[in-house]
N, C-alpha and C positions, 0 to 999 in steps of 0.2 A: 680539259681541266678548268673548271669554272672559276677556280681562285687564282688562276695564272695572271700575274701583272706583266708578263712578257719581258721580264728582267731576268735573263738567264743566270747573271752572276750572282744574284741573291737567292737562287732556288737550289735547295738541297737535292732535288731530283732531276736537276738539268741533264744528267747523262742518260736517263731513261725516258726523257720527255719526248712523246711522239709529235708534239707541236713545235718542236725547236726549230725544225727546218721551214716551217711555214712562213711566208712573208705576212707581216702584220702591217695592214693598210692605215695610214694616218690621215687619209683623205676625209675632209669635212663634208657632211651631207649637204647638198644644195637644197634650197627651199622647194618644197614640192611643186610650187607653181613656177619654177624657174627652168627654162630648157636652153642651155648655153651650149652652142656646138663646139665652138673653139675658144680657148683661153690663151692669149699671148701676153707675156710679161715683158715690160720694157725697163731694162736694167742698166746701171752704170756702177763703176767701182768708186766713183767720187761724185760729190755734189757740185753742182753749178755748171754742168756740161750740157744743159738743155733736155734732160730726159722727159720732163713734163711737157715741154714743147713737142717733142717728137710723139709722144703719146696723143696729144691733141691732134697733130697733123695726120697721124695714122687713122684715128678714128674718124676724122672729117672726110678723109679720102675714101675710106671704106663705105661710109655712110652715102657719098656722092655716087659710089659706084652701085648703090642699090642694096646694100646689106644692112640688116639691123644691127646696130652697134651700140656698145656700152662701154663705160669706163669705170673701173673699180680703183679708187684713189687709195692705194695702200701706204702713201707717204703721210702718215697719221700726224707727225709732229710738224710738217712743213707742207701742208696741202694747198695746191695752186690750180687745180683743175676748174673748180668752179669760177674763178676769176676769169680765166681765158674764155669762157663760154658766156659770161655775164649772167651767171645763175646764182641767185642768192636766196631762193626759197628754202624754207625750212621743210626738212623731211617729215612726212606724215606716214601713217600706217593703219593697219586694221588687225583682226585676230589672226590673220594668216602671215603677217610680217610687215616690214617697212616698204614704202614705195619708193622708188629711186625718183630723182629730179629729171625732168626732161628738158633738153635744150631746145632752142628755137627751131632746129632742123631735125629734131627727133632722137638725139642720142641720149641714152640712159645714163645717169651719173649718180655715184654714191661716193660722198666725201664727208670726213668728220666736220668740216667747216659748215656743212649744211645742218649739222646737229647742234653746234654752239649757239649760245644765246647771242654773242657778238663774234664776228669773224676774226677780230683781233685778239680774242681770248687764247692764252697759250695752252697747249696741252702737255701738262706736267704729269706724265704717266711713267711707270716703270715698263720695262721691255715686255713682261709677261702680258700685261694689260693691253699693251698696244698690239701685240701679236694676236691676242684673243679677239680684239676689235676688227681686225683684218678678216679673221675667220667668220666672225658674225656678218660682216658685209657680204660674205658669200652665202651663209647658211640662212640669215634672217631677212634678207631682202628679196622682194618678189620681182625678179628680173624679167619674168615673162620669156617670150621667144626672142633669143638673140643668136645671131649668126657668128659675131666676133666681139669677145670681151678683151679689152686691153687693161692690163694691170699696171699702174703707175707706181713703181716701186720706189722705196726710199734708197739713197745710195749705200753702197758698201755690201758687207756679206754677213750681217749680224742676224739678230732675232727674226726680224720681219721677213727678209728674203728667205730665210731658211723655212719659216713657217709657210710662206707662199709655196715655195717648191714642194713642200711635204704635204700641205693641206688642201690645195687647189689643183685641179686636174690640168696642169700647164702642158699645152701642146708644143710650146717653143718660146724662145726669148729672142729679143732684139737688143743688142747692146749698143749703148750710145757712148761716144768718146768725142774729145776735142783733140786738136792736132798736136798738142804738147807731148813730148816724149815722156815726161814724167806721168801724165795722165794715161798715156798708153800703157805704161807698165801697170799702173793701178787698175786699168780696165782689164788686164789679163787675169787679175784676181777673180773679177766677176765671170770671166769666160771659164776659168778653170773650176769655179764653183759650179756652174751650169754642167760642165762635163763630169764632175764628180757626182752630181745628182741625177745624171743621165737624162738631161733635159736638152732637147735639140736647140742648136743656135742657128736661127734662121737667117739673120742679117747683121751687118755692123754699120752703124749710121755715125758718120763724122760730122758733127755739128760745128758751126763757126769755122768751116773749112777754108774759106777764102772771102775776100771782099773784091767785088768786081766794080771798077770804076765806071760811073756812067757816061763819062766824056771820052775816055779812050778805050774802054772795054777791057783793060788789062786786069788780070786777076792778081791780087796782092794777098800773100800769105801772113796775115796779121800775127798769128800765133805761131809761126814758124812752119818749117816743111812738114807735110803730112807723113806720118808713119803707118798708115792704115794698111797699106799693101803688106808690110811686114808682119802685122797682127794676122791677117786673114790667111796668108799663106803658111804662117807657123800653125794655125788652128783649124786649118781646112774649111774657113768660112766662105761661102760661095757667093753671096750677094753683098753689095756695098752700095750705101746711099751717101750722097754728100749734100749738106745744106750750108749755103753762104750765109755771111753776115748780112743781115738785110734789116734796115731800120723799120721797114713796113711790118715785118713780123712783131717787133716790140709794140708798135702802135695797135696792131690787131689784138694782141694779148691784153695790154693795159686797158683797152676800151671794151673788152669782153666780146670781140667780133671775130675770134679765130675761125669760125665757120665761114666767114665771108672773105677770108684771106685766099686769093687766087695763086696757086702754085701748082708745080708739076713735080715736086720733089719725090713723091711717092706714087706716081701714076701707074707704076708696074707692081705695086706691092701685093695686090690680089694674086699674082701668079706664084708667090712664094709662101703664102699664109695657108 
């Protein structure tokens, strides 16, 4: 039926429609010059838990392991990926599409901050425009050959996360949490959304998990006891990663040198992606 708008509730012939049982794909087409093997979304149910930090650490680790890596910054109103890598070049393009920025060590990046005249300019857009921008970052950017793309998602379960889950070929998600019990409850919303969208949950990352004293070596639970075990057992998540409070991380991000930050937080991540 050429006139079908796929809205069965508004169709007078829905009862006899031969296409009714067919699944309608909402996936956005990739740029013809993009060949992305795996797409991993990094999500959280609440802001301020370090989702963007985790995204940068995952990308740098996979890059160190020899994989061609990219980051699609889907946090349109709060982009922070370029800052962590010290990247401020404006995006350019050609007739085939936009060209992503490349970090010092070869990670491809697309972020709205690389399109703005000033990085401090606010993005005051409605949800539909923001969601469409994320789709354009997938369809209009010439990503080239990429082994792993990490999508830095905005917090929550609104328009953009829904758009990403429906429009991008997500192979799995990594959920970021902090130790507080309230945040743990909110994180469950993100976990439940992924389950409802049939997206595999690859791992749970607890950021700001503890602070380890340099002098005595004792671990202090600054934000309270961890509830990570309860969440993974409830939802059958098999892999856990924990990141401590570390002042050196903040220094690396603020100076745009996250690629040079030495750590082993995700040394085994390639085994689960």
